[in-house]
N, C-alpha and C positions, 0 to 999 in steps of 0.2 A: 560590419556587425555579424555576429554569429549567435544563433540561439537554437536551442533544442525544441523541435516541434512535437515529436512523439518518440516513444520507444516501444518496440515490439517485445512482448513478453509471452513466452510459451506457457500453455496451460493444458492440463488433461482435458478440461472442458471450459472453453473460453467464456461461455455465458455464466457459468458458476463463478469463475474467477472474477469476472467483471462485476457481477452482482455482489460478491463478498466485499471487494474493495470499495465499490461505490457505497455500500451500506455502512461500512466502518467510517468512511470519510464524510458521510452525510451528503453524498452527491446524488443527483438524479443522473442516471446514465445519459439520458437526453439524446442519444444518438442510436439509431437502429443498427442492429447486427446485420451485416450484408451477406451473411452466409460463410464468411471467412474470418472476419475480424469483429471483436466486441470491444469498442473503445469506451474509455472512461476519461472524460475531460476533467483533469485535476485543477487546471487553472485556464484562463483565456489563452495562455501561451503554450500549454503542455498537455498532452494526451498520452495515456497509457493504452496501448492497443494489444489486447489479448488475442491469441490465436491458438487453435487446437494443435497439439503436438503429442505424439506418442512418447517422445523423449523430452523430458523437461530437465534442463540444467538450471538449478536455482540461481537467481540473480539477487543482487543487493541494490536497492534503490532508496535514496535518502531524501527527505523533505525538510525544509525549514518552514515552520508554521507559527502563527501568532498564538498568544496564550489562550484565547477563546477557542480556537480550532483544536489546540492540544487538549484542553479540558474536555471538549465535546468528544473527540476521538477516544480519549482515555475512558470516558464514561461508557461509550459504546463497546470498547474492548471488554470492559468489566461486565457490562450487562449481557454480552453475548458469550461470556466465558472464554474469550480468546486470551491465551497466555501472552504476557509481555515481560520485558526485562530491560535492564540498563546496560547490558553488555552484549555484543554480537555473538559471543561464544556461550552466552547464558541468557537467551531471549525469553526465559520463562521464570526469572527470579522475582517478578512482581515489584521491581523497583524502577524509579524514574530518575535516579541520580546519574545522569549521562556523563561520560567522560569529556565531551566536547561542548556541552551547553549547560545552562542552568538547570533545565529539565529536558529529558529526552527519553526515548524508549525504542526498543526493537520489538517487532512481532513477525511471526511467520505466517505466510499464506498456506492454505492446504497443500499447494503444490511445492512447498519448500522455499519459495522466494522470501527473502529477508527484507522487510521494510523498516525504515528508520525514520523517526520523527524527532526533530530538535526544535525546542521552543526558545 
């Protein structure tokens, strides 16, 4: 068996990045920052670990979510004024007609990371 436990994601400010993502996903960070890493447990099996970096190379991370989670995250994106879109090269077109799923979207983190949701 092989499974992904966590992925490290660079951020200009790890706490801001972790708080932004946890807020959009409706997650309680629930884990303390240890001074180097700010983790966000996305599921029981997967954690995104933000760390401070002066050089941030944007990453693309995709998630499959159920309809309820999709609707909740979409609502938070809208209420917080975060741009989203249906295409990776146009993540601000305001559409959810994703090319690979019935509904889906892309949004960018403040550090430029591209997150993708597919319902």
